[in-house]
Structure formats: structure tokens, C-alpha cells
C-alpha positions as CSV (number, residue, x, y, z in Angstrom):
1,H,-2.8,230.3,145.7
2,T,-2.0,227.0,144.0
3,L,0.7,225.3,142.0
4,L,-1.8,224.6,139.2
5,N,-1.3,226.2,135.8
6,Q,-4.3,228.6,136.0
7,H,-2.7,230.4,138.9
8,L,0.9,230.0,137.8
9,H,0.0,231.5,134.4
10,H,-1.8,234.4,136.1
11,I,1.4,235.3,138.1
12,G,3.7,234.8,135.1
13,K,5.3,231.5,136.2
14,S,3.8,229.3,133.5
15,D,3.4,229.9,129.8
16,S,0.1,228.1,129.7
17,L,-3.0,228.0,131.9
18,F,-4.0,224.6,130.5
19,C,-3.7,221.2,132.0
20,L,-0.6,219.3,131.0
21,Y,-2.7,216.1,130.4
22,C,-5.8,217.7,129.0
23,P,-4.4,220.6,126.9
24,E,-7.7,222.2,126.0
25,K,-8.8,222.4,129.7
26,T,-7.8,225.1,132.1
27,E,-5.9,223.6,135.1
28,S,-8.0,225.1,137.9
29,V,-8.5,223.7,141.4
30,L,-11.9,222.5,140.4
31,Y,-10.6,220.8,137.3
32,Y,-7.8,219.1,139.1
33,L,-10.0,217.8,141.9
34,I,-13.0,216.7,139.9
35,N,-12.4,216.5,136.2
36,C,-8.9,215.8,135.1
37,L,-8.7,212.7,133.0
38,Q,-5.2,211.9,134.2
39,Y,-6.6,211.4,137.7
40,I,-9.9,209.7,136.7
41,R,-9.2,206.8,139.1
42,E,-8.3,209.1,142.0
43,C,-11.4,211.2,141.2
44,H,-13.6,208.1,141.3
45,I,-12.2,207.1,144.7
46,L,-12.7,210.7,146.1
47,S,-16.2,210.8,144.7
48,N,-17.1,207.4,146.3
49,A,-15.7,208.5,149.6
50,L,-17.6,211.8,149.6
51,Q,-20.7,210.7,147.7
52,C,-22.6,213.4,145.9
53,K,-20.8,216.2,147.7
54,A,-17.6,215.5,145.8
55,N,-18.7,217.8,143.0
56,S,-18.9,220.9,145.2
57,L,-15.7,222.8,145.4
58,T,-17.0,224.8,148.4
59,H,-17.8,221.6,150.3
60,L,-14.5,220.0,149.4
61,L,-12.6,222.9,150.8
62,I,-14.5,223.8,153.9
63,S,-16.0,220.6,155.3
64,E,-14.0,218.8,158.0
65,N,-15.4,215.5,156.7
66,T,-13.5,216.0,153.4
67,I,-10.0,216.6,154.8
68,N,-8.8,213.0,154.9
69,P,-10.3,211.9,151.5
70,L,-9.0,215.1,149.9
71,M,-5.5,214.7,151.3
72,H,-5.5,211.1,150.2
73,Y,-6.5,212.3,146.7
74,I,-3.7,214.9,146.6
75,N,-1.1,212.4,147.7
76,S,-2.3,209.7,145.3
77,T,-2.1,212.1,142.3
78,G,1.5,213.1,143.2
79,Q,0.6,216.6,141.7
80,L,2.0,218.5,144.6
81,K,4.6,216.0,145.9
82,S,7.7,217.9,144.5
83,T,6.8,220.9,146.5
84,F,5.0,219.6,149.6
85,S,6.1,215.9,149.8
86,E,3.1,214.2,151.2
87,V,0.4,216.6,152.4
88,L,-0.9,214.4,155.2
89,K,0.6,211.1,156.2
90,E,-2.0,208.4,156.5
């Protein structure tokens, strides 16, 4: 479960399943981590850190090598800060 609009809309906690910054795009985990234009700089940093594997949601979520770059990405976007503060202190 996530605090992104696709899930929040599914459980009736959001009126929209679309991204706040990209209104025509569904705010899914994959979209937030890889494609959201609001976080293009952060996506670029994550992609550089993980190289070609940054486009694989499966790899992002199960590989031990992605934990620190992924936590840095989440912290730098501030998307989950109001709920979780910082996810992993660096």
C-alpha cells in the first residue's frame, strides 16, 4: 500500500488517481519512481546511481543494492515526508 493517488483513489481516500503535477498520468509507484516530471532531477540521480536497472520496478523494490539510492530519492522528493518524516537518515 502507498500514499500515492492510484492507491488512495482505490480505497476512497482521494478523488483522483492522477498525479498532482502531471494530471493526465496515473500516480502509481512506477510513475512516481521513474517518470514523474516534478521529480525529473531526482529520477536522473536515481537512474545514474542504479544505471540501467533503474527502470525495473521489480529490481528497485527487491534488490539490496537499491535501498540507499531509493531512500535518498524518496527523501529528496519530500513526497512521503509528512507521513514518514525521513525514510532513512543518511
